[in-house]
C-alpha positions in Angstrom: -165.9 -5.0 77.4 -165.9 -6.5 74.2 -168.0 -8.9 72.7 -168.1 -12.7 72.6 -167.3 -12.4 76.7 -168.9 -14.8 79.0 -169.5 -11.5 81.3 -172.7 -9.6 79.4 -171.8 -6.0 78.3 -175.1 -4.5 79.5 -176.0 -3.7 83.1 -179.9 -5.5 83.3 -178.2 -8.8 82.0 -175.0 -9.1 84.0 -177.2 -8.4 87.2 -179.0 -11.5 86.3 -175.9 -13.3 85.2 -174.6 -12.4 88.4 -177.1 -13.6 90.6 -177.8 -16.9 88.1 -173.8 -17.4 89.1 -174.2 -16.7 92.8 -177.1 -18.8 93.0 -175.7 -21.8 91.4 -172.6 -21.7 93.5 -173.7 -21.4 96.5 -174.6 -25.4 95.8 -171.3 -27.0 95.0 -169.2 -24.4 97.0 -168.0 -27.2 99.4 -167.6 -29.7 96.2 -165.3 -27.5 94.2 -163.5 -26.3 97.0 -164.8 -22.5 96.2 -164.1 -20.2 99.5 -167.3 -19.2 101.5 -165.3 -15.9 102.4 -164.6 -15.3 98.5 -168.8 -16.3 98.1 -169.6 -13.9 100.8 -167.4 -11.0 99.3 -169.2 -11.5 96.0 -172.8 -11.4 97.3 -171.7 -8.0 99.4 -170.9 -6.6 96.3 -173.4 -7.7 93.9 -176.0 -6.2 96.5 -174.2 -2.9 96.6 -174.2 -2.8 92.3 -178.4 -4.0 91.9 -178.9 -0.9 94.7 -176.6 1.2 92.7 -177.7 0.3 89.6 -181.3 1.3 90.4 -180.7 4.7 91.2 -178.9 4.7 87.8 -181.8 3.4 86.3 -184.9 5.4 87.7 -185.3 8.7 86.0 -185.7 10.3 89.3 -182.2 9.4 90.6 -180.5 9.0 87.7 -177.4 11.7 87.4 -173.7 11.7 86.5 -172.9 11.0 89.9 -175.4 7.5 90.8 -174.2 6.8 86.9 -170.6 6.9 88.2 -171.2 4.8 91.3 -172.9 2.1 89.4 -169.6 2.4 87.1 -167.8 2.8 90.0 -169.6 -1.2 91.9 -169.7 -2.7 88.9 -165.6 -2.4 87.8 -165.3 -4.0 91.3 -168.1 -7.1 91.2 -166.9 -7.5 88.1 -163.1 -7.5 89.1 -163.5 -9.7 92.2 -165.7 -12.2 89.6 -162.8 -12.6 86.8 -160.1 -13.3 89.5 -162.5 -15.4 91.4 -163.3 -17.3 88.6 -159.9 -17.7 86.8 -158.2 -18.7 90.4 -161.3 -21.4 92.1 -163.5 -22.5 88.6 -161.5 -22.6 85.7 -158.6 -25.0 86.3 -160.3 -26.6 89.3 -160.8 -30.4 88.6 -163.7 -31.1 90.6 -165.8 -28.7 88.0 -167.4 -30.3 85.4 -169.2 -29.2 82.5 -172.5 -28.9 83.4 -171.3 -27.4 86.6 -169.6 -24.3 83.9 -173.4 -24.5 81.9 -175.0 -23.8 85.0 -173.0 -21.4 85.9 -173.3 -19.1 83.2 -169.9 -20.2 82.0 -168.2 -20.9 78.3 -167.4 -25.0 78.4 -164.0 -26.1 77.4 -163.4 -28.8 74.9 -162.1 -32.2 75.8 -160.6 -32.5 72.2 -159.9 -31.3 68.9 -162.6 -31.6 66.1 -161.4 -33.3 63.6 -160.8 -31.9 60.0 -163.5 -33.5 57.8 -161.7 -35.1 54.7 -163.3 -33.6 51.4 -166.0 -35.4 49.8 -165.8 -33.2 46.7 -163.0 -32.5 44.5 -161.7 -28.6 43.8 -163.7 -26.7 41.2 -161.4 -24.8 38.7 -160.4 -22.1 36.1 -157.3 -21.8 34.6 -156.1 -18.3 33.3 -154.2 -18.1 30.1 -153.2 -14.0 29.9 -150.2 -14.4 30.7 -147.4 -15.4 28.5 -145.3 -18.6 29.4 -147.6 -18.7 32.5 -150.3 -20.6 33.7 -152.6 -19.6 36.9 -155.1 -21.8 38.4 -157.7 -20.5 40.3 -159.4 -23.5 42.8 -162.0 -23.0 44.8 -164.9 -25.0 47.2 -167.7 -23.9 45.5 -168.8 -23.5 42.0 -170.3 -20.0 42.1 -171.0 -16.9 44.5 -169.6 -14.9 46.6 -166.6 -17.3 48.4 -165.8 -19.2 45.3 -162.3 -19.2 46.5 -163.0 -20.1 49.7 -161.1 -23.4 51.0 -163.9 -26.0 52.4 -163.8 -26.1 56.1 -160.8 -27.7 57.3 -158.5 -27.8 54.4 -154.8 -26.9 54.3 -154.9 -26.6 50.7 -155.0 -28.5 47.1 -152.7 -30.8 45.7 -152.5 -30.6 41.6 -150.7 -33.3 39.4 -149.6 -32.1 36.0 -147.7 -33.3 33.2 -146.7 -31.8 29.7 -147.8 -34.8 27.5 -148.7 -35.0 23.4 -152.0 -37.1 24.3 -154.5 -36.6 27.0 -153.3 -39.3 29.6 -155.6 -42.2 30.4 -154.1 -42.5 34.1 -153.7 -40.3 37.2 -150.4 -42.0 37.3 -149.1 -40.1 33.8 -149.6 -36.4 35.9 -145.5 -37.2 37.6 -145.5 -33.5 38.9 -147.3 -32.5 42.0 -148.0 -29.4 43.2 -149.5 -27.8 46.6 -151.0 -25.0 47.2 -152.3 -23.2 50.9 -153.9 -20.1 48.9 -155.3 -20.0 45.7 -154.2 -19.4 42.5 -151.5 -21.9 42.2 -149.2 -20.5 39.1 -147.0 -22.6 36.8 -144.6 -20.9 34.9 -142.8 -22.0 31.9 -139.9 -22.2 29.1 -140.1 -20.2 25.8 -139.8 -24.0 24.3 -143.0 -25.0 26.0 -145.3 -22.4 24.7 -148.0 -24.1 22.7 -147.8 -27.7 24.4 -150.6 -28.9 26.6 -150.5 -29.2 30.5 -152.5 -31.6 31.4 -153.9 -31.6 35.4 -156.5 -32.8 38.1 -156.8 -31.2 41.9 -157.7 -32.8 45.2 -158.0 -31.0 48.8 -155.6 -31.9 51.7 -157.0 -31.3 54.9 -155.3 -30.2 57.7 -153.9 -33.3 58.8 -152.3 -35.0 55.8 -155.5 -36.7 54.7 -156.5 -36.3 51.0 -160.1 -36.2 49.1 -160.8 -37.1 45.8 -159.6 -36.1 42.6 -160.9 -33.9 40.2 -161.4 -35.0 36.0 -158.3 -34.4 34.3 -158.3 -31.4 32.4 -155.8 -29.9 30.0 -154.5 -26.0 29.3 -152.5 -24.5 26.7 -149.0 -22.9 27.7 -149.6 -19.1 26.4 
């Protein structure tokens, strides 16, 4: 069994989970239409596993045989549980979120979690180490281990830019737009553009297309 499963991995936790599941299930059998014959089968398999688990746990009765019997019993019980939950609970409209919580099952989300609109502009730095190229590194935190990570819910960053002789007085003067989903964003230029200045600014865009605030306008000389 893997982690992140609603059924516990350890046998001691598993038997407790099953006992609670059956105790809560019997209270809603009729309302959700869970077959009584299946409930009885689960109860019988639970009792069998509990008895074999006890034998496998006691030092005086723990042997390879009792451990194998316990594991086989658990496998049978777990297979029945998963099949019954899938058939009679998971997609049953009569089962409420409260029912699922009481049964020890995960609660389904009823809708998508909205992607947040960024409240801050990206941090960035420019690498001018390659001739005729500007490499723009952008990230969500000013420093630290996750400096290049995008903020939660953001699809990528938009950069507006233009080659200008003097600093712009408005973002509207930055007539080019580039979008990037994975830092860095790279711009390449012609030989005759070397020594000129690219002015630019960044903003985040979330997964639904909503945009955050622009950064300050900065400049970089094309190497």
